C-alpha atoms as a printed R data frame, in Angstrom:
    type eleno elety resid chain resno      x        y      z
1   ATOM     1    CA   GLU     A     1 23.348  -57.383 19.687
2   ATOM     2    CA   PHE     A     2 21.366  -60.384 18.441
3   ATOM     3    CA   ARG     A     3 24.523  -61.921 16.967
4   ATOM     4    CA   ARG     A     4 26.376  -61.429 20.228
5   ATOM     5    CA   VAL     A     5 23.583  -63.212 22.084
6   ATOM     6    CA   LEU     A     6 23.737  -66.128 19.642
7   ATOM     7    CA   PHE     A     7 27.508  -66.301 19.975
8   ATOM     8    CA   ARG     A     8 27.351  -66.357 23.759
9   ATOM     9    CA   SER     A     9 24.661  -69.031 23.572
10  ATOM    10    CA   ALA     A    10 26.909  -71.168 21.355
11  ATOM    11    CA   LEU     A    11 29.792  -70.819 23.775
12  ATOM    12    CA   ARG     A    12 27.596  -71.701 26.730
13  ATOM    13    CA   GLU     A    13 25.624  -74.593 25.200
14  ATOM    14    CA   VAL     A    14 26.674  -75.875 21.799
15  ATOM    15    CA   LEU     A    15 30.445  -76.069 22.290
16  ATOM    16    CA   PRO     A    16 30.215  -78.027 25.568
17  ATOM    17    CA   GLN     A    17 27.822  -80.472 23.877
18  ATOM    18    CA   ILE     A    18 30.203  -80.968 20.957
19  ATOM    19    CA   SER     A    19 33.111  -81.474 23.328
20  ATOM    20    CA   GLU     A    20 31.183  -84.033 25.377
21  ATOM    21    CA   ALA     A    21 30.059  -85.905 22.264
22  ATOM    22    CA   TYR     A    22 33.665  -86.032 21.047
23  ATOM    23    CA   ARG     A    23 34.829  -87.503 24.353
24  ATOM    24    CA   ILE     A    24 32.117  -90.157 24.150
25  ATOM    25    CA   ALA     A    25 32.813  -91.098 20.535
26  ATOM    26    CA   PHE     A    26 36.594  -90.871 20.371
27  ATOM    27    CA   GLN     A    27 37.986  -91.015 23.891
28  ATOM    28    CA   GLY     A    28 35.993  -93.887 25.370
29  ATOM    29    CA   ASP     A    29 33.757  -91.733 27.572
30  ATOM    30    CA   PRO     A    30 36.619  -91.155 30.054
31  ATOM    31    CA   ASP     A    31 34.597  -89.434 32.794
32  ATOM    32    CA   ILE     A    32 32.535  -92.575 33.425
33  ATOM    33    CA   PRO     A    33 34.087  -95.638 35.122
34  ATOM    34    CA   PRO     A    34 34.633  -98.770 33.012
35  ATOM    35    CA   PHE     A    35 32.087 -101.566 33.187
36  ATOM    36    CA   SER     A    36 32.285 -105.325 33.337
37  ATOM    37    CA   MET     A    37 29.759 -108.095 32.764
38  ATOM    38    CA   ARG     A    38 29.648 -111.707 33.867
39  ATOM    39    CA   VAL     A    39 27.220 -114.605 33.649
40  ATOM    40    CA   MET     A    40 26.536 -116.484 36.880
41  ATOM    41    CA   ARG     A    41 24.571 -119.317 38.485
42  ATOM    42    CA   ASP     A    42 24.684 -121.794 35.609
43  ATOM    43    CA   GLY     A    43 23.836 -119.083 33.109
44  ATOM    44    CA   THR     A    44 20.571 -117.983 34.720
45  ATOM    45    CA   GLU     A    45 21.845 -114.684 36.132
46  ATOM    46    CA   ALA     A    46 24.193 -111.952 34.913
47  ATOM    47    CA   GLU     A    47 25.783 -108.840 36.379
48  ATOM    48    CA   ILE     A    48 26.549 -105.398 34.985
49  ATOM    49    CA   ALA     A    49 29.055 -103.626 37.215
50  ATOM    50    CA   GLY     A    50 30.680 -100.219 36.790
51  ATOM    51    CA   GLY     A    51 29.691  -97.117 34.844
52  ATOM    52    CA   LEU     A    52 26.953  -97.093 32.224
53  ATOM    53    CA   LYS     A    53 29.197  -95.951 29.391
54  ATOM    54    CA   TYR     A    54 28.089  -95.537 25.800
55  ATOM    55    CA   GLY     A    55 27.638  -99.014 24.305
56  ATOM    56    CA   VAL     A    56 26.929 -100.937 27.512
57  ATOM    57    CA   ALA     A    57 23.367 -101.799 26.445
58  ATOM    58    CA   ASP     A    58 24.498 -103.158 23.069
59  ATOM    59    CA   ASP     A    59 27.187 -105.264 24.739
60  ATOM    60    CA   PHE     A    60 24.701 -106.700 27.204
61  ATOM    61    CA   ARG     A    61 22.253 -107.537 24.425
62  ATOM    62    CA   LYS     A    62 24.996 -109.704 22.899
63  ATOM    63    CA   ILE     A    63 25.367 -111.540 26.205
64  ATOM    64    CA   LEU     A    64 21.626 -112.132 26.368
65  ATOM    65    CA   ASN     A    65 21.611 -113.443 22.807
66  ATOM    66    CA   ALA     A    66 24.376 -115.898 23.705
67  ATOM    67    CA   SER     A    67 22.888 -116.888 27.092
68  ATOM    68    CA   ARG     A    68 19.150 -117.033 26.589
69  ATOM    69    CA   GLN     A    69 18.479 -118.678 29.946
70  ATOM    70    CA   ILE     A    70 19.344 -115.478 31.858
71  ATOM    71    CA   ARG     A    71 16.402 -114.362 33.991
72  ATOM    72    CA   VAL     A    72 17.938 -112.009 36.577
73  ATOM    73    CA   VAL     A    73 20.236 -109.021 36.004
74  ATOM    74    CA   HIS     A    74 22.351 -107.789 38.909
75  ATOM    75    CA   LEU     A    75 23.204 -104.080 38.788
76  ATOM    76    CA   ASP     A    76 26.142 -102.497 40.630
77  ATOM    77    CA   SER     A    77 26.685  -98.991 39.305
78  ATOM    78    CA   VAL     A    78 27.148  -95.344 40.267
79  ATOM    79    CA   GLY     A    79 25.388  -94.417 37.020
80  ATOM    80    CA   GLY     A    80 26.485  -92.978 33.713
81  ATOM    81    CA   ARG     A    81 24.694  -92.111 30.497
82  ATOM    82    CA   LEU     A    82 20.956  -91.573 30.787
83  ATOM    83    CA   GLY     A    83 20.461  -92.935 27.271
84  ATOM    84    CA   GLU     A    84 22.181  -96.197 28.174
85  ATOM    85    CA   GLY     A    85 20.015  -96.555 31.269
86  ATOM    86    CA   ARG     A    86 16.956  -96.107 29.074
87  ATOM    87    CA   LYS     A    87 18.216  -98.677 26.555
88  ATOM    88    CA   LEU     A    88 18.769 -101.209 29.335
89  ATOM    89    CA   PHE     A    89 15.275 -100.475 30.655
90  ATOM    90    CA   ASP     A    90 13.806 -101.251 27.235
91  ATOM    91    CA   LEU     A    91 15.971 -104.366 26.837
92  ATOM    92    CA   PHE     A    92 15.016 -105.784 30.233
93  ATOM    93    CA   GLN     A    93 11.337 -105.182 29.554
94  ATOM    94    CA   GLU     A    94 11.616 -106.711 26.096
95  ATOM    95    CA   ARG     A    95 13.159 -109.887 27.536
96  ATOM    96    CA   GLY     A    96 10.981 -110.045 30.661
97  ATOM    97    CA   LEU     A    97 13.993 -109.989 33.000
98  ATOM    98    CA   ASN     A    98 14.091 -109.364 36.736
99  ATOM    99    CA   THR     A    99 16.536 -106.894 38.266
100 ATOM   100    CA   TYR     A   100 18.454 -107.129 41.528
101 ATOM   101    CA   VAL     A   101 20.714 -104.750 43.474
102 ATOM   102    CA   SER     A   102 22.945 -106.102 46.218
103 ATOM   103    CA   SER     A   103 25.127 -103.022 46.735
104 ATOM   104    CA   ARG     A   104 24.209  -99.775 44.981
105 ATOM   105    CA   CYS     A   105 22.420  -98.527 41.904
106 ATOM   106    CA   LEU     A   106 22.589  -94.771 41.463
107 ATOM   107    CA   SER     A   107 21.607  -92.129 38.925
108 ATOM   108    CA   ALA     A   108 21.128  -93.578 35.408
109 ATOM   109    CA   CYS     A   109 21.373  -97.093 36.848
110 ATOM   110    CA   THR     A   110 17.927  -96.635 38.392
111 ATOM   111    CA   LEU     A   111 16.420  -96.415 34.903
112 ATOM   112    CA   ALA     A   112 17.884  -99.821 34.127
113 ATOM   113    CA   PHE     A   113 16.681 -101.202 37.466
114 ATOM   114    CA   ALA     A   114 13.163  -99.950 36.701
115 ATOM   115    CA   GLY     A   115 13.050 -102.248 33.675
116 ATOM   116    CA   GLY     A   116 12.807 -105.369 35.825
117 ATOM   117    CA   ARG     A   117  9.582 -107.368 35.728
118 ATOM   118    CA   GLU     A   118 10.294 -108.040 39.405
119 ATOM   119    CA   ARG     A   119 12.720 -105.696 41.181
120 ATOM   120    CA   TYR     A   120 14.661 -107.040 44.136
121 ATOM   121    CA   LEU     A   121 16.818 -105.160 46.638
122 ATOM   122    CA   LEU     A   122 19.199 -106.734 49.137
123 ATOM   123    CA   ASN     A   123 18.520 -105.554 52.658
124 ATOM   124    CA   GLY     A   124 20.989 -102.692 53.184
125 ATOM   125    CA   ALA     A   125 21.589 -101.956 49.473
126 ATOM   126    CA   VAL     A   126 20.968  -98.449 48.116
127 ATOM   127    CA   LEU     A   127 19.066  -96.890 45.231
128 ATOM   128    CA   GLY     A   128 19.885  -93.253 44.463
129 ATOM   129    CA   PHE     A   129 17.905  -90.824 42.301
130 ATOM   130    CA   HIS     A   130 18.533  -87.390 40.790
131 ATOM   131    CA   ARG     A   131 18.112  -85.403 37.599
132 ATOM   132    CA   GLY     A   132 20.131  -86.317 34.537
133 ATOM   133    CA   ALA     A   133 22.842  -84.018 33.211
134 ATOM   134    CA   PHE     A   134 24.811  -83.444 30.013
135 ATOM   135    CA   ALA     A   135 27.334  -80.712 29.292
136 ATOM   136    CA   GLY     A   136 25.677  -77.605 27.852
137 ATOM   137    CA   VAL     A   137 22.132  -78.873 28.470
138 ATOM   138    CA   ARG     A   138 19.728  -77.636 31.144
139 ATOM   139    CA   GLU     A   139 19.154  -80.269 33.835
140 ATOM   140    CA   GLU     A   140 15.381  -80.089 33.559
141 ATOM   141    CA   ALA     A   141 15.622  -81.057 29.900
142 ATOM   142    CA   PHE     A   142 15.792  -84.711 30.940
143 ATOM   143    CA   ASP     A   143 12.909  -84.647 33.425
144 ATOM   144    CA   ASN     A   144 10.265  -85.887 31.001
145 ATOM   145    CA   GLU     A   145 12.421  -88.761 29.753
146 ATOM   146    CA   GLN     A   146 13.191  -89.977 33.260
147 ATOM   147    CA   ALA     A   147  9.601  -89.530 34.395
148 ATOM   148    CA   SER     A   148  8.273  -91.477 31.412
149 ATOM   149    CA   VAL     A   149 10.518  -94.436 32.244
150 ATOM   150    CA   PHE     A   150  9.458  -94.447 35.880
151 ATOM   151    CA   ARG     A   151  5.779  -94.119 34.956
152 ATOM   152    CA   LYS     A   152  6.053  -97.074 32.586
153 ATOM   153    CA   ALA     A   153  7.628  -99.062 35.421
154 ATOM   154    CA   GLY     A   154  4.661  -98.250 37.656
155 ATOM   155    CA   PHE     A   155  6.327  -95.949 40.193
156 ATOM   156    CA   SER     A   156  3.948  -93.684 42.124
157 ATOM   157    CA   ALA     A   157  3.474  -90.125 40.862
158 ATOM   158    CA   SER     A   158  4.730  -88.558 44.099
159 ATOM   159    CA   PHE     A   159  7.891  -90.660 44.011
160 ATOM   160    CA   ILE     A   160  8.585  -89.712 40.393
161 ATOM   161    CA   GLN     A   161  8.143  -86.039 41.192
162 ATOM   162    CA   ALA     A   162 10.633  -86.254 44.052
163 ATOM   163    CA   ALA     A   163 13.150  -88.210 41.961
164 ATOM   164    CA   VAL     A   164 13.253  -85.796 39.026
165 ATOM   165    CA   ALA     A   165 13.213  -82.750 41.316
166 ATOM   166    CA   THR     A   166 16.488  -83.754 42.994
167 ATOM   167    CA   PRO     A   167 19.346  -81.674 41.492
168 ATOM   168    CA   ASN     A   168 22.081  -83.590 39.699
169 ATOM   169    CA   LYS     A   169 24.672  -82.469 42.251
170 ATOM   170    CA   ASP     A   170 22.609  -84.139 45.007
171 ATOM   171    CA   MET     A   171 21.399  -87.713 45.438
172 ATOM   172    CA   TRP     A   172 18.093  -88.834 46.945
173 ATOM   173    CA   ARG     A   173 18.384  -92.215 48.657
174 ATOM   174    CA   PRO     A   174 14.838  -93.253 49.581
175 ATOM   175    CA   THR     A   175 14.173  -95.515 52.540
176 ATOM   176    CA   VAL     A   176 13.143  -99.119 52.006
177 ATOM   177    CA   ALA     A   177  9.633  -98.222 53.131
178 ATOM   178    CA   GLU     A   178  9.452  -95.430 50.524
179 ATOM   179    CA   LEU     A   179 10.701  -97.754 47.789
180 ATOM   180    CA   LEU     A   180  8.187 -100.466 48.608
181 ATOM   181    CA   THR     A   181  5.256  -98.071 49.011
182 ATOM   182    CA   ALA     A   182  6.001  -96.350 45.693
183 ATOM   183    CA   GLY     A   183  6.263  -99.642 43.790
184 ATOM   184    CA   VAL     A   184  9.939  -99.121 42.986
185 ATOM   185    CA   VAL     A   185 11.052 -102.336 44.685
186 ATOM   186    CA   THR     A   186  9.029 -105.534 44.510
187 ATOM   187    CA   LYS     A   187 10.724 -107.263 47.419
188 ATOM   188    CA   VAL     A   188 13.594 -106.788 49.873
189 ATOM   189    CA   VAL     A   189 15.627 -110.002 50.130
190 ATOM   190    CA   LYS     A   190 18.383 -111.561 52.237
191 ATOM   191    CA   GLY     A   191 20.536 -112.359 49.213
192 ATOM   192    CA   ASP     A   192 20.748 -116.144 49.380
193 ATOM   193    CA   GLU     A   193 18.166 -116.307 46.596
194 ATOM   194    CA   PHE     A   194 20.735 -115.031 44.088
195 ATOM   195    CA   ALA     A   195 24.398 -115.360 43.149
196 ATOM   196    CA   ILE     A   196 26.958 -113.154 44.905
197 ATOM   197    CA   SER     A   197 27.378 -109.722 43.311
198 ATOM   198    CA   GLY     A   198 28.056 -106.106 44.157
199 ATOM   199    CA   VAL     A   199 31.801 -106.489 44.713
200 ATOM   200    CA   GLY     A   200 32.904 -104.217 41.861
201 ATOM   201    CA   THR     A   201 34.252 -104.673 38.361
202 ATOM   202    CA   ASP     A   202 37.371 -106.643 39.373
203 ATOM   203    CA   PHE     A   203 35.490 -109.677 40.642
204 ATOM   204    CA   THR     A   204 37.571 -112.381 42.353
205 ATOM   205    CA   TYR     A   205 36.601 -115.393 44.422
206 ATOM   206    CA   GLU     A   206 38.493 -113.835 47.338
207 ATOM   207    CA   LYS     A   207 36.310 -110.720 47.185
208 ATOM   208    CA   ALA     A   208 33.224 -112.892 46.878
209 ATOM   209    CA   SER     A   209 34.263 -114.827 49.988
210 ATOM   210    CA   ASP     A   210 34.757 -111.568 51.890
211 ATOM   211    CA   ALA     A   211 31.291 -110.426 50.840
212 ATOM   212    CA   VAL     A   212 29.760 -113.615 52.215
213 ATOM   213    CA   LEU     A   213 31.685 -113.445 55.495
214 ATOM   214    CA   ASN     A   214 30.841 -109.782 56.060
């Protein structure tokens, strides 16, 4: 009976984890959208757009090493790997960078956003929070990691509790008032303080013009 329990446990937990790790390592993490990066505003700002796939933090570190005048990181992402969000958080804190969202920053992206020394949100943009997930792993297994990031960023305890209590299949989109009160966002801005962003991974000047006009 004990062996049968172990076997069922392996089928339910270990095999999905192995399969997911294989897809990350050898298939380019296909379930997460591709990402793009660009340097803007005379090299003082940069944007990460798209999914937070495995390797995104290392790629962005290379950009920072080549463009040391960058001070603001724009984030436009539906999320991705929790570990990559945490790496970006650490990188932003290490470099003393500010973060800015002009469209949306969901799921693992919020960990990266939390790394900003100052955290700016365009009026009307959205931050979305929920528990992390990985195939074959209990959702609550990531609660402590997420909570530790948010605590280090200075978010209020009640906000952190609500964020990590939201199931992965749902998304909590706090109001601007909630974000400001909890210390998640430093300031809500009109957008003219920063370069244009939040138009997706296939940036064009036409799309940028549409964003300004709308």
